[in-house]
N, C-alpha and C positions, 0 to 999 in steps of 0.2 A: 706628833706625826703618827699616822696609823697606816698599816699595811692592809690592803684589800685583796682577798683571794676568792675566786669563785670555783668551788670544787664540783658543783653539779648544776647543770643548766635546766634540768627537768625534761630534756629531750630523750626519748627512748634510745637505747643503745643501738638499735638498728639504724635509726636516723643519724646518730652520732657517727656511725661508721661511714655514712655518706659524706659527712663533713670532713672527716679526717682522711678520706681517700683522695687520691690525686685525680680528681675529675676535671677535665678541660672541656671547653666547647667542642662538640662533635664527638665526644667519647661514645663508645659502643655500650649499649645497655644489654645486660645478660638476663637470663631466665631468673636467677635468684634476686637480682636487683629489681626487676619488674615486680616480683612478688613482694619485696620489701616496700617499694613505693606504694603499691596498691593497699598493703596492709597497714602501714604506719604513717605515710605522708598525709598531712591534713588535706591537701588538694588531690591526692591520688584517687580517693573514692569519688570525688566530684567529677573528675576528668573521665573516669571509667563508667560510673553508674548513673550519674544524673542525666546525661543526654538520653540514655536508653530508657530510663524510667519516665522521662518526659515524653519520649516518642510513644510509649505504651500506656500513657496515662489515660487515654481514651481508647476504647476497644474498636476493632474493625466493625464496619457495618456490612452485614451479609445481605446481598440481594440475589434472589432466585426468581426469575420471571417465569414461573411455571407453577401450576397447582400440584400438590398442596403446599404453597409457599410457607405458611406458618408452621406446619408440621415439620418440614425439611429443616428450616432454620432452628427451630426449638430442639430437634434431635441432634443436630450438628453442634450447637452451642453447649448442650448438656454433656456430650461426649468429650468435647474440647476441655471443658472444666474438669471432668473426671480424670483425664489424663494429665492435667496440670501443664498443658502445652505452653501456655504463656510464660510460666516460670522457667521451663526448660529453655525456651528461646531466649529469655532474658539472661540466663546464666551463661549460655554459649556466647552471647554477644559480649558479656563481661570478659570472658576468657580471651576472646578474639581481640578485643581492644587492648587488653593488658599485654599479651605476648605476641600479637600479630597473626595468630592462627588458632583455631579451635574447631571442635567437631562434636557431633552427637551421634550416638548409635542406639539402635533398639534391638531387643531380642526377646525370646520366650524360652521358658524352661523346656528342656528336652529337644530343642532344635539347635544343631551346631551353628556357630556364628558365621561360618564360611559358606553356608547354604542359604538360598533365597527362601523367603516366607511367602506362601501363596496369599495374595491380598484378599481373596474371597474367604480365607480362613481366619483373618484377623479378628473378627468378632468373637471367635471361640477361644482365643488365646489370652493368657495373662501376660501382658507386655511389661517390659521395663525399659527405661531410657537412662542413658549415662552421658554426662557431659565430659569431654576429654580435653585436657590441655596438652601443649607440645611435649611435655615430659612423658605423658602416657602414649603419645603418638610418635615418639622419637624413632626416626628411621623410615617412617612411612609417608611423610609429607615433605620430603626433600625437594620434590618436583624435578622434572627432566630439564636439563639445560641445553639440549640439542635443538637448535632453532629449526631443524627440518623434521622434527618428530611431531606427530599429531597431538601429543599431550605436552607440548612445550610450555613450561611454567604453569601447568595446570595441576590441581590436586590429583593424586593417584586414584584410580578407580577403586582399588582395594586398600584399605588402611588396616593397621594393626593397633591393638590396644594392649600394651605390655607384651608384645610379641604374638598375640592371638589375632588372626585375620578375621575381617568382617566382610561379608558380601557387599558389593557396591550398592545394592538396593536398600541396604540397612544402615547406611551412614550418610552423613552430610558434613562436608568440610567447608569452613568459611575462612577467608583471609581478610585482614584489615589492610586496606590499600592494595595497590598492584605490586606483585613481586618485581624486583629489579634484577636484570640479567647479571648473573655471576656475583651477586651480592648476598653472601650468607648472613642470615639473621640469627645471632646467638640466642636471642630471646625465644625463638621458635625452633631452633635446631634444624634449620633448613633454608632453602631458597624460597621463602614465603613472603607474606605480607609483613609489615613492620609494626612494632609496638607504638602505641600513642605516646609513650614516654621517650621515644628515641630522640626526637629533636628538642624536647623540653627538659632534658636531664639537667643541664647546667643551671638554668634559672630555677629549677625545683630545688637544687642544692642551695641557691641563694635565698630561697624562701625559708628554708630551715634556719639559715643564719639570721634572718630577720626575726624569727621566733625567739632566738636567744637574746637578741637585742631587746625585744619586748619584755622578756623576763627580767633582764637587768634594769630596764627603766622602771618597771613595776616595783621592783625591790627598792629602788632608790627614790621613787617619787615622793614618799613620805618623809624623806630625810630633812631635818631642820639644821640650818647653819647658824650657830650662835657666835657672834663676834663679841667676845668677852674681853674686858680690860686685862691686859697682861700684868702678871705679878712682878715684883722686883726680882732681881737676879738671885736673891736668896729666898727660896721658897720653903717656908716651914710647914710643919704638919698641919697646923691650924688653918693655914691659907688653902692647903690642898683639900681639907675637909669642907671648907666653905664653898669652894668651887664645885666640889662634887654635889653638895646639897643644892646648889643653884641649878646644876644640870638635871638632877633628879626632879626638882620642882618643875622644870621646863618640860621634861618628858611626861610627867604625870598630870600636867595642867590640862583642864578641859574647859568647856563653855561654862560661863558664870564664875570661873576662878579669876583671881587677880594675881598677876605675877609682876614683881618689881625688879627692874634691872637698873644698872648705872646709866647715867646720861651719855657716857661714852660707849655703851654697849648696844648691840643691835641683834635682832633675831629675825630670820627670814627662811623661807623654804628654798630648796635648791632650784635654780633656774634651768628649766628644760625646754624653753620656748624654741630655741634653735634645733634642739634634738627632735621635738615633735614634728617640725616641718620636714626635716631630713628623713625621719622614719616614714612618714606618710608618703612622701614622694618616692622613696626607694621601694616601699611595698607596692605602690600602684604600678611602678615601672616593672617590677618583677612579675606581677600578675599579668600585665600586658605582654611581657615577653613569653610567659608560659602559654597564654592564649594564642599568640602569633605562631609559636612553635608547634602547638597541637591543633586539633580541629575543634576546640571547645570555645565558644564565645566568652569574652571576659566577664560579661554580666552574669553568666551562669556560675563562674568561679567565685565571683564576689557576692552572689546572692542578692544583687541589686534589684530593686523593684523597677519594673518598666514604667516609663513616664505616664502612659495611659492604660497600662495593662493589656492583656491579650484581647480584651473585648473591643477596644477602639481601633485595633488594626494600625497602630503606630508603626513608624519605620523600624524601630528597634524590634517590635514584635514580629514584623514581617521578615526581618533578617534571621531571627531565631527560628521562625517557621520554615524558612528555606533550609536551614541547617538540619532541623528535625526531619524534614522530608527526605534528606539524604540518608539519615540514620534508618528511617523506615525502608528505604530502598535497599539498604545493606541487609536488612532482615528478610527480604522477600524470599530468598532461597530457603531459609529455615521455615517460613510460614507455608510455602508450597510443600515442603517435606512433610509437615504435620497435617496439612489439609488432606492429602491423599489418604493418610492413615485414618484420620477421623471420619472421613466420608465412608470408608468401607466398614468401619465399626458402627457408626451411627445409622447409616442407611442400609442395614442388613436385610436378610431375607424376611425376618419377622416383621421389621418395619414396613417392608414392601407389601406384605400381606394386609397389614392394617390400612395402608394407603389404598390398596386395591379394593378393600371392602368399603372404604369411604367414597371412592370415586370409581365405581365399577365401569361406567361407560368410557372413561378416559383410558383405563389401564387393562381392560379385558383382553385386548389383542397384543399386549406388550409383555415380554418376559422380564424377569428380574434384572438381567444384565442390560437389556435395552433401556429399561426405566432408569437404572443407575447412571448409565452414561448420558442419558438425556438430562438428568438432574445435574450431573457434573459439568456438562457443557454450559448450563445456565447459571452456574455458580460464579458470582461476581462480587468479591469482597472489596470494600473501599475503606480507606482510613477516614475517620471523623476528624474534621479540622479542629485545631486547638483555638482558632480565632472564634470566639463567641460573639455573634452579632447581637446588638442591642434589641430589646423587644420591639421598639418602633420600626427598625429595619426589617425584622422578621415579619411583622404585620403587613408592611408595605409589599414585601416579596410575596406573601401568601395572597394578598389582594390581587396582584398582577396575575398570578397563576390561576386563581379562580375565574377572573374575567376571561382569560385565554381559553380555559376549559369550556366555559359557557358559550363563548362565541363560536368555537369549533363545533360543539354539539348542536347549536342552533342552526348552523349552516348545513351540516351533513344530515341530520336526523330526518328531515322531511323527504329526502330523495333516496332513501335506502329501505330495504325490506326489514321485516321484523327480526330476523337473525342478526343482521348487521347492527340493528338498533341495540340489541342485547350486548353485542361486543363493544359498542360505543359507551353504553352505560357501565359496563365492566371496566373499561379503560378509565372512565371518569372516577369510578369508585376506587380503583387502585391508586390513582394519583391523589385523591382526597385522603386516603389512608396513609399516604406518605407525608402528610402535614400534621404531625402530632401537636404542634404548637397551636394550630387553628381548631382542631377537633379532638375532643377527649377520647371518644370511642370510634371504632372502625365501622364503616358502612358495609354491611353484609347483606347481599341480595341473592335471590334465587334466579340466576341468569337463564336456566333452562325454562323456567316458567315464563320469563319475559320473552324468550325467543318463540315460545309456542303460543303466546297470547295473541288473540285475534280481537282487535278493537271492534266494538259494535258498529254496525253500519247505520249511519244516520240517515233516516228517511227524509227526503225533502217535503216540506209542507205543501199541501194542496193549495193551488192558487184559487183564491176566492174570487169568483165572478159575481159582480153585483147583479142582483135580480132586478128585472125591469119593474118599474113602479106601476101599480095599477092605475089605469086611466079612469 
């Protein structure tokens, strides 16, 4: 008879603390526990980070329906990358999902944080951006619980970072989910949104328990059971040595070795068939419970491959796309916050002068401010879909668009003057340039030349009168 003891399960002490704590369904998740789950729990990172990374896996498509379109988009994208705006938004979304609330602030050296920054001076400043979690914001995002107040359950206009106030124009606060009236969230230290771990806390504890079970099964999976013939009641030293030699030979035996045992003896591996079924079922149920308690689809937690992938538009892919669209909508406030900053820095006075030199006729009567607001009004970002259409469907869609463009132009062109013909040609070229799958290079024409072009007048041929024949 042998005693079996397990002194260490291989689980980090932080997760061990979750197991040993008295967590019941519906228990409140605090700030420190949220941090532990995000940092150590195997599914914590997936629940927080994977949906955000998937939502941002394809960049936004910037559309500006005004000239110079290419110059505006290129300058905007360059400044966006220089500021690292995508990474800042990603990190704020992580914090918001972990604790239920997060914020970002920006500043510049030499300017007090409680004073506004003139947006027209942004191109000349060396800006910095900081992501803040609820501990940094403690006391400034409690939200007003008076139902008759204008800011009822809304983020305060002025937040503080470690007690230092920031002007409302220099910060952006984001909640995860809608605040609940008079429900204090200990994870965010206020009446704010809720952590994604709040409802999933108990099944996440069960998941850690299943990891310990996996560890125990892995350790015992290679155990061999030797049914050896029992010795007489009187066991002498020689018999003990012989049994030990037989066990050693069994332990060291490998392929191509021959091991002899008595006819009454048997050797077999430990039977874990029933254990495997129970483990798999329990693990699947735990993950399903976590998915139901949080807002993350189970397939993302399991890393399961979609039946047909994103390209075929299966029902699973569509369901995940709807979920990702919700994540993108949650990020809209942060993107608008950065869009305004990037526009002022990218489309600055120097940029305006270069545009004015390139398009003097269009911008000779417009000031810099007028041009800027005109560009800003035409700024229309759109998310690129994660559903990739097959090449055959893209070709069919492009064929339909080309036929539509041709028929419209063929119908209108004969009945308009030369200026409108130039506009129609420009419209067709803009649409053709939006089909990168059909055409490798853009169509670039001189529309002013087309508008001023005068087609040659075709002289009618003289009617030939037959001469009378000589009599």
